[in-house]
BAKOL-150786 format. One record per residue (C-alpha): x negated, z, y. Coordinates in nm, 4 decimals, always signed. Layout:
BEGIN
site px: X | pz: Z | py: Y
...
//
This chain:
BEGIN
site px: +2.7627 | pz: +1.6429 | py: +3.2545
site px: +2.6376 | pz: +2.0103 | py: +3.2174
site px: +2.3052 | pz: +2.1377 | py: +3.2130
site px: +2.3975 | pz: +2.2463 | py: +2.8691
site px: +2.4585 | pz: +1.8952 | py: +2.7650
site px: +2.1299 | pz: +1.7682 | py: +2.9452
site px: +1.9096 | pz: +2.0069 | py: +2.7851
site px: +2.0675 | pz: +1.9423 | py: +2.4215
site px: +2.0259 | pz: +1.6093 | py: +2.5056
site px: +1.6586 | pz: +1.6297 | py: +2.6394
site px: +1.5938 | pz: +1.8569 | py: +2.2517
site px: +1.7338 | pz: +1.6025 | py: +2.0615
site px: +1.5613 | pz: +1.3332 | py: +2.2187
site px: +1.1805 | pz: +1.5901 | py: +2.1780
site px: +1.2884 | pz: +1.6367 | py: +1.7911
site px: +1.3449 | pz: +1.2970 | py: +1.6972
site px: +1.0267 | pz: +1.1929 | py: +1.8712
site px: +0.8639 | pz: +1.4070 | py: +1.7340
site px: +1.0003 | pz: +1.3380 | py: +1.3605
site px: +0.9423 | pz: +0.9897 | py: +1.3911
site px: +0.5174 | pz: +1.0390 | py: +1.4585
site px: +0.4214 | pz: +1.0015 | py: +1.1277
site px: +0.6199 | pz: +0.6977 | py: +1.0495
site px: +0.5286 | pz: +0.4859 | py: +1.3340
site px: +0.1392 | pz: +0.5664 | py: +1.3582
site px: +0.0444 | pz: +0.4159 | py: +1.0262
site px: -0.3363 | pz: +0.5500 | py: +1.0378
site px: -0.1360 | pz: +0.8776 | py: +0.9391
site px: +0.1625 | pz: +0.7476 | py: +0.7085
site px: +0.0060 | pz: +0.8749 | py: +0.3630
site px: +0.0251 | pz: +1.2483 | py: +0.2627
site px: -0.2478 | pz: +1.3280 | py: +0.1165
site px: -0.1623 | pz: +1.5626 | py: -0.2478
site px: -0.1681 | pz: +1.9371 | py: -0.2431
site px: -0.5528 | pz: +2.0579 | py: -0.3689
site px: -0.5862 | pz: +2.1448 | py: -0.7154
site px: -0.8503 | pz: +2.3544 | py: -0.8890
site px: -1.1681 | pz: +2.3110 | py: -1.1410
site px: -1.1630 | pz: +2.5447 | py: -1.4009
site px: -1.4169 | pz: +2.4147 | py: -1.5995
site px: -1.6424 | pz: +2.0947 | py: -1.6756
site px: -1.7876 | pz: +1.9942 | py: -2.0121
site px: -1.9518 | pz: +1.6634 | py: -2.0923
site px: -1.7356 | pz: +1.3855 | py: -2.0188
site px: -1.4542 | pz: +1.6195 | py: -1.9478
site px: -1.3076 | pz: +1.8744 | py: -1.6474
site px: -1.0405 | pz: +2.0520 | py: -1.6788
site px: -0.8481 | pz: +2.1739 | py: -1.3634
site px: -0.4893 | pz: +2.3780 | py: -1.2783
site px: -0.2282 | pz: +2.2614 | py: -1.3857
site px: +0.0117 | pz: +2.0878 | py: -1.1059
site px: +0.2222 | pz: +1.7137 | py: -1.0926
site px: -0.1578 | pz: +1.6033 | py: -0.9251
site px: -0.3603 | pz: +1.6862 | py: -1.2078
site px: -0.0583 | pz: +1.5303 | py: -1.4771
site px: -0.0340 | pz: +1.1920 | py: -1.3131
site px: -0.1123 | pz: +0.9748 | py: -1.5637
site px: -0.3901 | pz: +0.6795 | py: -1.5162
site px: -0.7063 | pz: +0.6612 | py: -1.3573
site px: -0.7217 | pz: +0.8585 | py: -1.0582
site px: -1.0075 | pz: +0.9898 | py: -0.8062
site px: -1.0571 | pz: +1.3459 | py: -0.6538
site px: -1.2618 | pz: +1.3978 | py: -0.3769
site px: -1.3587 | pz: +1.7745 | py: -0.2527
site px: -1.5542 | pz: +1.9007 | py: +0.1055
site px: -1.9270 | pz: +1.7367 | py: +0.1608
site px: -1.7622 | pz: +1.3753 | py: +0.1031
site px: -1.7763 | pz: +1.4861 | py: -0.2634
site px: -1.5823 | pz: +1.2239 | py: -0.4626
site px: -1.4871 | pz: +1.1791 | py: -0.8923
site px: -1.2693 | pz: +0.9520 | py: -1.1253
site px: -1.0644 | pz: +1.0815 | py: -1.4101
site px: -0.8555 | pz: +0.8992 | py: -1.6241
site px: -0.7344 | pz: +0.9919 | py: -2.0143
site px: -0.5595 | pz: +1.3449 | py: -2.0456
site px: -0.7666 | pz: +1.4894 | py: -2.3572
site px: -0.5809 | pz: +1.8289 | py: -2.3857
site px: -0.2802 | pz: +2.0010 | py: -2.1224
site px: -0.1286 | pz: +2.3509 | py: -2.1956
site px: -0.0108 | pz: +2.6147 | py: -1.9641
site px: -0.3702 | pz: +2.6929 | py: -1.8673
site px: -0.5228 | pz: +2.3625 | py: -1.7361
site px: -0.4653 | pz: +1.9868 | py: -1.7730
site px: -0.8188 | pz: +1.8255 | py: -1.9495
site px: -0.8941 | pz: +1.4917 | py: -1.8191
site px: -1.1925 | pz: +1.2667 | py: -1.9334
site px: -1.4583 | pz: +1.2159 | py: -1.6228
site px: -1.5297 | pz: +0.9393 | py: -1.6113
site px: -1.7599 | pz: +0.9181 | py: -1.2936
site px: -1.9405 | pz: +1.1312 | py: -1.0317
site px: -2.0026 | pz: +0.9209 | py: -0.7525
site px: -2.0745 | pz: +1.1410 | py: -0.4574
site px: -2.1771 | pz: +1.5283 | py: -0.4731
site px: -2.1449 | pz: +1.8007 | py: -0.7388
site px: -1.8011 | pz: +1.8789 | py: -0.8789
site px: -1.8345 | pz: +2.2506 | py: -0.9988
site px: -1.5715 | pz: +2.5075 | py: -1.1175
site px: -1.4233 | pz: +2.7072 | py: -0.8551
site px: -1.4021 | pz: +2.3401 | py: -0.6639
site px: -1.0716 | pz: +2.2759 | py: -0.4467
site px: -1.0156 | pz: +1.8947 | py: -0.4998
site px: -0.7786 | pz: +1.6586 | py: -0.3825
site px: -0.5959 | pz: +1.3923 | py: -0.6236
site px: -0.6446 | pz: +1.0390 | py: -0.4418
site px: -0.5919 | pz: +0.6724 | py: -0.5510
site px: -0.8917 | pz: +0.5507 | py: -0.3713
site px: -1.1366 | pz: +0.4954 | py: -0.7198
site px: -1.3539 | pz: +0.2575 | py: -0.5506
site px: -1.5798 | pz: +0.3008 | py: -0.2875
site px: -1.7434 | pz: +0.0920 | py: -0.0915
site px: -1.7282 | pz: -0.2990 | py: -0.0950
site px: -1.7024 | pz: -0.5604 | py: -0.3618
site px: -1.9969 | pz: -0.5631 | py: -0.4022
site px: -2.0738 | pz: -0.2038 | py: -0.4204
site px: -1.7376 | pz: -0.1068 | py: -0.5775
site px: -1.7655 | pz: -0.3959 | py: -0.8246
site px: -2.0586 | pz: -0.5823 | py: -0.8033
site px: -1.9001 | pz: -0.8693 | py: -0.6723
site px: -2.0465 | pz: -1.1301 | py: -0.4549
site px: -1.8588 | pz: -1.1500 | py: -0.0801
site px: -1.9231 | pz: -1.2518 | py: +0.2849
site px: -1.7600 | pz: -1.0684 | py: +0.5686
site px: -1.5278 | pz: -1.3322 | py: +0.7966
site px: -1.2638 | pz: -1.3000 | py: +1.0530
site px: -0.9097 | pz: -1.4280 | py: +1.1196
site px: -0.9067 | pz: -1.5753 | py: +1.4984
site px: -0.5204 | pz: -1.3588 | py: +1.6109
site px: -0.3300 | pz: -1.3721 | py: +1.9258
site px: -0.4689 | pz: -1.0215 | py: +1.9668
site px: -0.8444 | pz: -1.1218 | py: +1.8189
site px: -1.0318 | pz: -1.1324 | py: +1.5675
site px: -0.9373 | pz: -0.9769 | py: +1.2047
site px: -1.1904 | pz: -0.8784 | py: +1.0096
site px: -1.2040 | pz: -1.0178 | py: +0.5855
site px: -1.3925 | pz: -0.9624 | py: +0.3145
site px: -1.4235 | pz: -1.3068 | py: +0.1598
site px: -1.4510 | pz: -1.3451 | py: -0.1930
site px: -1.5566 | pz: -1.7110 | py: -0.3338
site px: -1.3818 | pz: -1.9250 | py: -0.6290
site px: -1.3196 | pz: -2.2265 | py: -0.7543
site px: -0.9451 | pz: -2.2759 | py: -0.7816
site px: -0.7863 | pz: -2.4342 | py: -0.5300
site px: -0.4999 | pz: -2.1236 | py: -0.4241
site px: -0.6244 | pz: -1.8392 | py: -0.2240
site px: -0.5134 | pz: -1.4850 | py: -0.2693
site px: -0.4577 | pz: -1.2952 | py: +0.0198
site px: -0.4592 | pz: -0.9344 | py: +0.0588
site px: -0.2817 | pz: -0.7318 | py: +0.2396
site px: -0.3211 | pz: -0.3460 | py: +0.1950
site px: -0.0242 | pz: -0.0522 | py: +0.3597
site px: -0.0652 | pz: +0.2246 | py: +0.5875
site px: -0.2874 | pz: +0.4638 | py: +0.5946
site px: -0.5490 | pz: +0.2740 | py: +0.3518
site px: -0.7410 | pz: -0.0333 | py: +0.4636
site px: -0.9119 | pz: -0.3100 | py: +0.2849
site px: -1.0559 | pz: -0.0568 | py: -0.0200
site px: -0.7226 | pz: -0.0701 | py: -0.1485
site px: -0.7403 | pz: -0.3978 | py: -0.2690
site px: -1.1041 | pz: -0.3395 | py: -0.4888
site px: -0.8290 | pz: -0.2665 | py: -0.7798
site px: -0.7076 | pz: -0.6088 | py: -0.8353
site px: -1.0031 | pz: -0.8379 | py: -0.7180
site px: -1.1743 | pz: -0.8329 | py: -1.0956
site px: -0.8397 | pz: -1.0002 | py: -1.2445
site px: -0.8614 | pz: -1.2933 | py: -0.9212
site px: -1.2671 | pz: -1.3368 | py: -1.0166
site px: -1.1687 | pz: -1.3572 | py: -1.3891
site px: -0.9153 | pz: -1.6356 | py: -1.3239
site px: -1.1841 | pz: -1.8069 | py: -1.0164
site px: -0.8671 | pz: -1.7286 | py: -0.7492
site px: -1.0995 | pz: -1.7121 | py: -0.4094
site px: -0.9747 | pz: -1.4189 | py: -0.1993
site px: -0.9034 | pz: -1.2659 | py: +0.1658
site px: -0.9095 | pz: -0.9038 | py: +0.2266
site px: -0.7545 | pz: -0.9197 | py: +0.5620
site px: -0.7405 | pz: -0.5999 | py: +0.8150
site px: -0.4332 | pz: -0.6698 | py: +1.0867
site px: -0.3657 | pz: -0.5293 | py: +1.4652
site px: -0.4324 | pz: -0.1189 | py: +1.4529
site px: -0.6320 | pz: -0.1281 | py: +1.1514
site px: -1.0293 | pz: +0.0047 | py: +1.2158
site px: -1.2429 | pz: -0.3099 | py: +1.3667
site px: -0.9503 | pz: -0.5088 | py: +1.4462
site px: -0.7770 | pz: -0.5318 | py: +1.7864
site px: -0.4892 | pz: -0.2064 | py: +1.8365
site px: -0.1452 | pz: -0.3209 | py: +1.8622
site px: -0.0097 | pz: -0.3034 | py: +2.2523
site px: +0.1561 | pz: -0.0291 | py: +2.2395
site px: -0.0172 | pz: +0.1706 | py: +1.9701
site px: +0.2766 | pz: +0.1355 | py: +1.6534
site px: +0.2985 | pz: +0.0235 | py: +1.3959
site px: +0.6109 | pz: -0.2713 | py: +1.3613
site px: +0.6853 | pz: -0.2136 | py: +0.9957
site px: +0.5730 | pz: -0.6023 | py: +1.0123
site px: +0.7767 | pz: -0.7364 | py: +1.3050
site px: +0.4310 | pz: -0.8348 | py: +1.4998
site px: +0.1883 | pz: -0.7463 | py: +1.1754
site px: +0.3451 | pz: -1.0969 | py: +0.9656
site px: +0.1636 | pz: -1.2888 | py: +1.2781
site px: -0.1913 | pz: -1.1544 | py: +1.1686
site px: -0.0930 | pz: -1.2373 | py: +0.7800
site px: -0.0583 | pz: -1.5901 | py: +0.9181
site px: -0.3685 | pz: -1.5936 | py: +1.1187
site px: -0.5353 | pz: -1.5243 | py: +0.7774
site px: -0.3794 | pz: -1.7600 | py: +0.5843
site px: -0.4726 | pz: -2.0948 | py: +0.8423
site px: -0.8239 | pz: -1.8768 | py: +0.7939
site px: -0.7849 | pz: -2.0114 | py: +0.4048
site px: -0.6087 | pz: -2.3693 | py: +0.4855
site px: -0.9088 | pz: -2.4246 | py: +0.7269
site px: -1.1186 | pz: -2.2989 | py: +0.4417
site px: -1.0447 | pz: -2.5708 | py: +0.2617
site px: -0.7244 | pz: -2.3664 | py: +0.0583
site px: -0.4632 | pz: -2.6083 | py: -0.0846
site px: -0.2474 | pz: -2.3240 | py: -0.1641
site px: -0.1762 | pz: -1.9408 | py: -0.0769
site px: -0.0346 | pz: -1.6717 | py: -0.2614
site px: +0.0216 | pz: -1.3683 | py: -0.0267
site px: -0.0379 | pz: -1.0163 | py: -0.1874
site px: +0.0436 | pz: -0.6664 | py: -0.0309
site px: +0.0960 | pz: -0.2908 | py: -0.0700
site px: +0.4102 | pz: -0.0656 | py: +0.0926
site px: +0.4188 | pz: -0.1909 | py: +0.3724
site px: +0.1712 | pz: -0.4571 | py: +0.3800
site px: +0.3998 | pz: -0.6124 | py: +0.0929
site px: +0.6496 | pz: -0.5869 | py: +0.3498
site px: +0.4643 | pz: -0.7814 | py: +0.5536
site px: +0.3988 | pz: -1.0735 | py: +0.3005
site px: +0.7952 | pz: -1.0930 | py: +0.3234
site px: +0.7848 | pz: -1.1441 | py: +0.6644
site px: +0.5251 | pz: -1.3781 | py: +0.6495
site px: +0.6813 | pz: -1.5764 | py: +0.3791
site px: +0.9791 | pz: -1.6086 | py: +0.6257
site px: +0.8912 | pz: -1.6394 | py: +0.9294
site px: +0.5769 | pz: -1.8406 | py: +0.9618
site px: +0.5305 | pz: -2.2285 | py: +1.0339
site px: +0.2835 | pz: -2.2707 | py: +0.7533
site px: +0.4998 | pz: -2.0765 | py: +0.4806
site px: +0.4981 | pz: -2.3932 | py: +0.2909
site px: +0.1835 | pz: -2.3610 | py: +0.1792
site px: +0.2899 | pz: -2.0326 | py: +0.0173
site px: +0.2956 | pz: -2.1103 | py: -0.3548
site px: +0.4116 | pz: -1.7468 | py: -0.4694
site px: +0.4582 | pz: -1.3932 | py: -0.3654
site px: +0.3337 | pz: -1.0123 | py: -0.5585
site px: +0.4695 | pz: -0.6944 | py: -0.3926
site px: +0.3373 | pz: -0.3093 | py: -0.4784
site px: +0.6011 | pz: -0.0896 | py: -0.3658
site px: +0.7186 | pz: -0.2710 | py: -0.0492
site px: +0.9431 | pz: -0.0855 | py: +0.1763
site px: +1.2870 | pz: -0.3540 | py: +0.1836
site px: +1.5169 | pz: -0.0385 | py: +0.2677
site px: +1.3648 | pz: +0.1057 | py: +0.6209
site px: +1.6096 | pz: +0.3067 | py: +0.7440
site px: +1.5797 | pz: +0.4882 | py: +0.3745
site px: +1.1871 | pz: +0.5187 | py: +0.3608
site px: +1.1892 | pz: +0.6332 | py: +0.7282
site px: +1.3716 | pz: +0.9119 | py: +0.6303
site px: +1.1968 | pz: +0.9900 | py: +0.3494
site px: +0.8811 | pz: +0.9510 | py: +0.5894
site px: +1.0425 | pz: +1.1647 | py: +0.8372
site px: +1.0843 | pz: +1.4136 | py: +0.5521
site px: +0.7608 | pz: +1.4049 | py: +0.4269
site px: +0.6576 | pz: +1.5014 | py: +0.7614
site px: +0.8299 | pz: +1.8153 | py: +0.7862
site px: +1.1951 | pz: +1.7258 | py: +0.9102
site px: +1.4873 | pz: +1.7527 | py: +0.6912
site px: +1.8784 | pz: +1.7239 | py: +0.7267
site px: +1.9813 | pz: +1.5915 | py: +1.1307
site px: +1.5874 | pz: +1.5505 | py: +1.2170
site px: +1.5016 | pz: +1.3388 | py: +0.9200
site px: +1.7517 | pz: +1.1339 | py: +1.1054
site px: +1.6610 | pz: +1.1543 | py: +1.3811
site px: +1.2953 | pz: +1.0917 | py: +1.2947
site px: +1.4586 | pz: +0.7458 | py: +1.1890
site px: +1.6548 | pz: +0.6624 | py: +1.4257
site px: +1.3679 | pz: +0.7294 | py: +1.6707
site px: +1.1343 | pz: +0.4876 | py: +1.4398
site px: +1.3584 | pz: +0.1869 | py: +1.4810
site px: +1.4222 | pz: +0.2126 | py: +1.8572
site px: +1.0570 | pz: +0.3189 | py: +1.9628
site px: +0.9112 | pz: +0.0230 | py: +1.7542
site px: +1.2145 | pz: -0.2543 | py: +1.8722
site px: +1.2509 | pz: -0.3291 | py: +1.4643
site px: +1.5443 | pz: -0.5756 | py: +1.3732
site px: +1.7455 | pz: -0.4057 | py: +1.1428
site px: +1.9335 | pz: -0.6715 | py: +1.0709
site px: +1.6640 | pz: -0.9273 | py: +1.0226
site px: +1.4567 | pz: -0.7220 | py: +0.7929
site px: +1.7862 | pz: -0.6175 | py: +0.5946
site px: +1.8085 | pz: -0.9918 | py: +0.5647
site px: +1.4338 | pz: -1.0533 | py: +0.4610
site px: +1.3936 | pz: -0.7562 | py: +0.2145
site px: +1.7359 | pz: -0.8916 | py: -0.0057
site px: +1.5857 | pz: -1.2202 | py: -0.0155
site px: +1.7333 | pz: -1.4674 | py: +0.1518
site px: +1.4701 | pz: -1.6443 | py: +0.2558
site px: +1.2334 | pz: -1.6236 | py: -0.0573
site px: +1.1338 | pz: -1.9792 | py: -0.1928
site px: +0.8579 | pz: -1.9047 | py: -0.4285
site px: +0.7775 | pz: -1.7362 | py: -0.7423
site px: +0.7332 | pz: -1.3598 | py: -0.6593
site px: +0.5830 | pz: -1.0445 | py: -0.8965
site px: +0.7778 | pz: -0.7192 | py: -0.7816
site px: +0.6086 | pz: -0.4036 | py: -0.8572
site px: +0.7700 | pz: -0.0853 | py: -0.8310
site px: +0.8219 | pz: +0.2358 | py: -0.9347
site px: +1.1072 | pz: +0.3620 | py: -1.0253
site px: +1.0192 | pz: +0.7993 | py: -0.9112
site px: +0.8829 | pz: +0.5860 | py: -0.5527
site px: +0.8711 | pz: +0.8792 | py: -0.3084
site px: +0.8513 | pz: +0.6798 | py: +0.0123
site px: +1.0467 | pz: +0.3264 | py: -0.1225
site px: +1.3434 | pz: +0.3467 | py: -0.3025
site px: +1.3492 | pz: +0.1620 | py: -0.5793
site px: +1.7131 | pz: +0.0661 | py: -0.5699
site px: +1.6260 | pz: -0.1557 | py: -0.3007
site px: +1.3859 | pz: -0.3328 | py: -0.5619
site px: +1.6882 | pz: -0.3808 | py: -0.8584
site px: +1.8558 | pz: -0.4854 | py: -0.5523
site px: +1.6423 | pz: -0.8137 | py: -0.4657
site px: +1.5668 | pz: -0.8419 | py: -0.8294
site px: +1.9542 | pz: -0.8954 | py: -0.8582
site px: +2.0420 | pz: -1.0906 | py: -0.5758
site px: +1.6912 | pz: -1.3906 | py: -0.6417
site px: +1.6605 | pz: -1.3533 | py: -0.9716
site px: +1.5667 | pz: -1.7439 | py: -1.0086
site px: +1.2459 | pz: -1.6005 | py: -0.8272
site px: +1.2122 | pz: -1.2698 | py: -0.8692
site px: +1.0021 | pz: -1.0595 | py: -1.1349
site px: +1.0831 | pz: -0.7005 | py: -1.1563
site px: +0.8439 | pz: -0.4872 | py: -1.3189
site px: +0.9012 | pz: -0.0766 | py: -1.3019
site px: +0.6237 | pz: +0.1236 | py: -1.3183
site px: +0.7739 | pz: +0.4778 | py: -1.4295
site px: +0.6338 | pz: +0.7920 | py: -1.3043
site px: +0.4084 | pz: +0.6183 | py: -1.0382
site px: +0.3473 | pz: +0.7303 | py: -0.7288
site px: +0.4194 | pz: +0.4987 | py: -0.3973
site px: +0.1342 | pz: +0.2245 | py: -0.3723
site px: -0.0562 | pz: +0.3680 | py: -0.6809
site px: +0.0734 | pz: +0.1630 | py: -0.9670
site px: -0.2672 | pz: +0.0463 | py: -1.0309
site px: -0.3853 | pz: +0.3911 | py: -1.0893
site px: -0.0537 | pz: +0.4916 | py: -1.2931
site px: -0.1752 | pz: +0.2288 | py: -1.5334
site px: -0.4602 | pz: +0.0452 | py: -1.5050
site px: -0.5132 | pz: -0.2177 | py: -1.8063
site px: -0.1305 | pz: -0.3282 | py: -1.7958
site px: -0.1057 | pz: -0.3551 | py: -1.4640
site px: -0.3904 | pz: -0.6225 | py: -1.4832
site px: -0.2279 | pz: -0.8025 | py: -1.7531
site px: +0.0680 | pz: -0.8253 | py: -1.5882
site px: -0.1215 | pz: -1.0072 | py: -1.3377
site px: -0.3224 | pz: -1.1972 | py: -1.5047
site px: -0.0399 | pz: -1.3140 | py: -1.6675
site px: +0.2060 | pz: -1.3949 | py: -1.3497
site px: -0.0725 | pz: -1.5727 | py: -1.1675
site px: -0.1959 | pz: -1.7834 | py: -1.4439
site px: +0.1295 | pz: -2.0185 | py: -1.4250
site px: +0.0437 | pz: -2.0395 | py: -1.0551
site px: -0.3430 | pz: -2.1661 | py: -1.0948
//
């Protein structure tokens, strides 16, 4: 082999590894939106420069330097000069004209009591790597809901759905898994697309069952939803699962890996190399992953929430799953919504869909 060929091979490996970094490190998986300028403020309203971020439908937080945080929802007026939205509240800092803000789905801050006035307790599931912190919320039902956030997020991602669960008197566990802050690190420091993380969700199931749950519903976002699918397919306690709620699940791993590399700034062959490197570095079994993503092992009612415009997890994979298993899967599209931000795009619609789907499982 010539030195040139060796050099080319090394370069390919380096490019692939660099392109895969954002994909295999869950804490960096979410890309922040571009900055938007605040043009003006008035009573109960704020006007932003016209950008795709400021035109997003639904309820969003805006954050700015110095830990600022406010919440906006309805678009009141829009023209070429700017977009005026209703200002719901300002939680931290002072929003002023000229401020550069970032739109984010993180509408709620803090824990369930701080954000929503809901009582909860801190607990922990005992995982194979150590203690996994969880929020436990009470309820009189025998079915518990186990909530699994996605990469780049934390337990606060679960906050928007807690009022629905509270009204239905469903106990809930908002859990952590390996690699989360406060939880044990993954031994190799990488995320594994649910291949290993499912065992941590199984530990949360065992905690719920040991605490009096008769059945559990697994509810996840993004790769957290994929982890729920893995748990339902692999766990020895799968018989205790009575339903799944999958918000923006990653069902086509190669396609999502390619998109992740592209969002990290790579394109074409480099993005493809990044996807291949991510698969190789995490040792994911693509054949097994595909079987699970196609619903081969599904045995319980499954609410599949997805956006046709999802930039990370292709909607076509969700359609494929729904078509393959119409006996158990109900696909509900959220047009125009961003990945794992379906609730933000239509809060009332999302909550009502969830309430109606959960009610027969009580």
